[in-house]
PyMOL commands that place a pseudoatom at each C-alpha (Angstrom):
pseudoatom trace, name=CA, resn=MET, resi=1, chain=A, elem=C, hetatm=0, pos=[15.472, -3.568, 14.971]
pseudoatom trace, name=CA, resn=SER, resi=2, chain=A, elem=C, hetatm=0, pos=[13.979, -0.258, 13.914]
pseudoatom trace, name=CA, resn=GLU, resi=3, chain=A, elem=C, hetatm=0, pos=[10.725, 1.523, 14.603]
pseudoatom trace, name=CA, resn=LEU, resi=4, chain=A, elem=C, hetatm=0, pos=[8.440, 1.889, 11.593]
pseudoatom trace, name=CA, resn=THR, resi=5, chain=A, elem=C, hetatm=0, pos=[5.444, 4.086, 10.925]
pseudoatom trace, name=CA, resn=VAL, resi=6, chain=A, elem=C, hetatm=0, pos=[2.833, 2.312, 8.803]
pseudoatom trace, name=CA, resn=VAL, resi=7, chain=A, elem=C, hetatm=0, pos=[0.236, 4.315, 6.932]
pseudoatom trace, name=CA, resn=GLU, resi=8, chain=A, elem=C, hetatm=0, pos=[-2.717, 3.065, 4.897]
pseudoatom trace, name=CA, resn=LEU, resi=9, chain=A, elem=C, hetatm=0, pos=[-3.114, 4.173, 1.280]
pseudoatom trace, name=CA, resn=ASN, resi=10, chain=A, elem=C, hetatm=0, pos=[-6.487, 4.328, -0.442]
pseudoatom trace, name=CA, resn=THR, resi=11, chain=A, elem=C, hetatm=0, pos=[-5.355, 5.579, -3.857]
pseudoatom trace, name=CA, resn=GLU, resi=12, chain=A, elem=C, hetatm=0, pos=[-2.122, 5.994, -5.799]
pseudoatom trace, name=CA, resn=ALA, resi=13, chain=A, elem=C, hetatm=0, pos=[-2.322, 9.743, -5.206]
pseudoatom trace, name=CA, resn=ASP, resi=14, chain=A, elem=C, hetatm=0, pos=[-1.964, 9.136, -1.460]
pseudoatom trace, name=CA, resn=LEU, resi=15, chain=A, elem=C, hetatm=0, pos=[1.730, 8.328, -1.923]
pseudoatom trace, name=CA, resn=ARG, resi=16, chain=A, elem=C, hetatm=0, pos=[2.383, 11.895, -3.043]
pseudoatom trace, name=CA, resn=ARG, resi=17, chain=A, elem=C, hetatm=0, pos=[0.311, 13.261, -0.141]
pseudoatom trace, name=CA, resn=VAL, resi=18, chain=A, elem=C, hetatm=0, pos=[2.207, 11.111, 2.401]
pseudoatom trace, name=CA, resn=LEU, resi=19, chain=A, elem=C, hetatm=0, pos=[5.560, 12.323, 1.125]
pseudoatom trace, name=CA, resn=ALA, resi=20, chain=A, elem=C, hetatm=0, pos=[4.340, 15.943, 1.041]
pseudoatom trace, name=CA, resn=ALA, resi=21, chain=A, elem=C, hetatm=0, pos=[3.166, 15.711, 4.665]
pseudoatom trace, name=CA, resn=LEU, resi=22, chain=A, elem=C, hetatm=0, pos=[6.541, 14.359, 5.791]
pseudoatom trace, name=CA, resn=LEU, resi=23, chain=A, elem=C, hetatm=0, pos=[8.396, 16.988, 3.767]
pseudoatom trace, name=CA, resn=GLN, resi=24, chain=A, elem=C, hetatm=0, pos=[6.281, 19.785, 5.240]
pseudoatom trace, name=CA, resn=ALA, resi=25, chain=A, elem=C, hetatm=0, pos=[7.031, 18.487, 8.749]
pseudoatom trace, name=CA, resn=GLU, resi=26, chain=A, elem=C, hetatm=0, pos=[10.755, 18.364, 7.812]
pseudoatom trace, name=CA, resn=ILE, resi=27, chain=A, elem=C, hetatm=0, pos=[11.053, 14.669, 8.657]
pseudoatom trace, name=CA, resn=ASN, resi=28, chain=A, elem=C, hetatm=0, pos=[13.969, 12.777, 7.130]
pseudoatom trace, name=CA, resn=ILE, resi=29, chain=A, elem=C, hetatm=0, pos=[13.087, 9.394, 5.642]
pseudoatom trace, name=CA, resn=HIS, resi=30, chain=A, elem=C, hetatm=0, pos=[15.592, 6.538, 5.888]
pseudoatom trace, name=CA, resn=TYR, resi=31, chain=A, elem=C, hetatm=0, pos=[13.613, 4.116, 3.735]
pseudoatom trace, name=CA, resn=ILE, resi=32, chain=A, elem=C, hetatm=0, pos=[10.080, 3.201, 2.642]
pseudoatom trace, name=CA, resn=TYR, resi=33, chain=A, elem=C, hetatm=0, pos=[8.658, -0.069, 1.458]
pseudoatom trace, name=CA, resn=PRO, resi=34, chain=A, elem=C, hetatm=0, pos=[5.135, -0.952, 0.298]
pseudoatom trace, name=CA, resn=PHE, resi=35, chain=A, elem=C, hetatm=0, pos=[3.045, -3.923, 1.342]
pseudoatom trace, name=CA, resn=ILE, resi=36, chain=A, elem=C, hetatm=0, pos=[-0.520, -5.212, 1.278]
pseudoatom trace, name=CA, resn=PHE, resi=37, chain=A, elem=C, hetatm=0, pos=[-2.090, -6.120, 4.574]
pseudoatom trace, name=CA, resn=ARG, resi=38, chain=A, elem=C, hetatm=0, pos=[-5.021, -8.442, 5.152]
pseudoatom trace, name=CA, resn=PRO, resi=39, chain=A, elem=C, hetatm=0, pos=[-8.030, -8.732, 5.459]
pseudoatom trace, name=CA, resn=GLN, resi=40, chain=A, elem=C, hetatm=0, pos=[-8.812, -5.421, 3.707]
pseudoatom trace, name=CA, resn=GLU, resi=41, chain=A, elem=C, hetatm=0, pos=[-6.163, -6.013, 1.016]
pseudoatom trace, name=CA, resn=ARG, resi=42, chain=A, elem=C, hetatm=0, pos=[-5.358, -2.317, 0.943]
pseudoatom trace, name=CA, resn=ALA, resi=43, chain=A, elem=C, hetatm=0, pos=[-1.926, -0.963, 0.226]
pseudoatom trace, name=CA, resn=ALA, resi=44, chain=A, elem=C, hetatm=0, pos=[0.192, 0.463, 2.999]
pseudoatom trace, name=CA, resn=LEU, resi=45, chain=A, elem=C, hetatm=0, pos=[3.619, 2.007, 3.381]
pseudoatom trace, name=CA, resn=ALA, resi=46, chain=A, elem=C, hetatm=0, pos=[6.113, 1.113, 6.069]
pseudoatom trace, name=CA, resn=ILE, resi=47, chain=A, elem=C, hetatm=0, pos=[8.253, 4.176, 6.702]
pseudoatom trace, name=CA, resn=SER, resi=48, chain=A, elem=C, hetatm=0, pos=[11.508, 4.359, 8.606]
pseudoatom trace, name=CA, resn=ALA, resi=49, chain=A, elem=C, hetatm=0, pos=[11.803, 8.016, 9.556]
pseudoatom trace, name=CA, resn=GLU, resi=50, chain=A, elem=C, hetatm=0, pos=[14.257, 9.983, 11.636]
pseudoatom trace, name=CA, resn=ASP, resi=51, chain=A, elem=C, hetatm=0, pos=[11.495, 10.685, 14.188]
pseudoatom trace, name=CA, resn=ALA, resi=52, chain=A, elem=C, hetatm=0, pos=[8.743, 8.024, 14.100]
pseudoatom trace, name=CA, resn=ASP, resi=53, chain=A, elem=C, hetatm=0, pos=[6.528, 9.790, 16.634]
pseudoatom trace, name=CA, resn=LEU, resi=54, chain=A, elem=C, hetatm=0, pos=[6.619, 13.061, 14.709]
pseudoatom trace, name=CA, resn=ALA, resi=55, chain=A, elem=C, hetatm=0, pos=[5.982, 11.200, 11.427]
pseudoatom trace, name=CA, resn=GLU, resi=56, chain=A, elem=C, hetatm=0, pos=[2.937, 9.488, 12.935]
pseudoatom trace, name=CA, resn=HIS, resi=57, chain=A, elem=C, hetatm=0, pos=[1.613, 12.792, 14.251]
pseudoatom trace, name=CA, resn=ALA, resi=58, chain=A, elem=C, hetatm=0, pos=[2.179, 14.578, 10.916]
pseudoatom trace, name=CA, resn=LEU, resi=59, chain=A, elem=C, hetatm=0, pos=[0.445, 11.833, 8.930]
pseudoatom trace, name=CA, resn=ALA, resi=60, chain=A, elem=C, hetatm=0, pos=[-2.488, 11.489, 11.322]
pseudoatom trace, name=CA, resn=GLY, resi=61, chain=A, elem=C, hetatm=0, pos=[-2.844, 15.273, 11.320]
pseudoatom trace, name=CA, resn=THR, resi=62, chain=A, elem=C, hetatm=0, pos=[-3.281, 15.288, 7.540]
pseudoatom trace, name=CA, resn=GLY, resi=63, chain=A, elem=C, hetatm=0, pos=[-6.020, 12.655, 7.640]
pseudoatom trace, name=CA, resn=PHE, resi=64, chain=A, elem=C, hetatm=0, pos=[-4.092, 9.436, 7.056]
pseudoatom trace, name=CA, resn=LYS, resi=65, chain=A, elem=C, hetatm=0, pos=[-4.834, 6.266, 8.975]
pseudoatom trace, name=CA, resn=VAL, resi=66, chain=A, elem=C, hetatm=0, pos=[-1.668, 5.249, 10.800]
pseudoatom trace, name=CA, resn=LEU, resi=67, chain=A, elem=C, hetatm=0, pos=[-1.716, 1.515, 11.477]
pseudoatom trace, name=CA, resn=SER, resi=68, chain=A, elem=C, hetatm=0, pos=[-0.583, -0.275, 14.616]
pseudoatom trace, name=CA, resn=GLN, resi=69, chain=A, elem=C, hetatm=0, pos=[0.932, -3.728, 15.003]
pseudoatom trace, name=CA, resn=VAL, resi=70, chain=A, elem=C, hetatm=0, pos=[-2.536, -5.103, 15.753]
pseudoatom trace, name=CA, resn=ASP, resi=71, chain=A, elem=C, hetatm=0, pos=[-3.848, -3.719, 12.442]
pseudoatom trace, name=CA, resn=ILE, resi=72, chain=A, elem=C, hetatm=0, pos=[-1.231, -5.538, 10.371]
pseudoatom trace, name=CA, resn=SER, resi=73, chain=A, elem=C, hetatm=0, pos=[-0.788, -8.761, 12.343]
pseudoatom trace, name=CA, resn=ARG, resi=74, chain=A, elem=C, hetatm=0, pos=[-2.270, -11.904, 10.916]
for i in range(1, 74): cmd.bond("trace and resi %d" % i, "trace and resi %d" % (i + 1))
show_as sticks, trace
zoom trace
């Protein structure tokens, strides 16, 4: 089991902004995978980072919506 940070993407350009925010915060990424969550059918990224709490803080601080388990559960 691993802790993931999930962030919502509105446009394709958001991927670059997410990675830039994590790079600026000097957060190492183990892996990333994309998925679509319902009911909004928006894209999201699940990120396994070295420090999930810091990743969440860095992403939220740059204006991204960080999703919780409730947001992505069916």
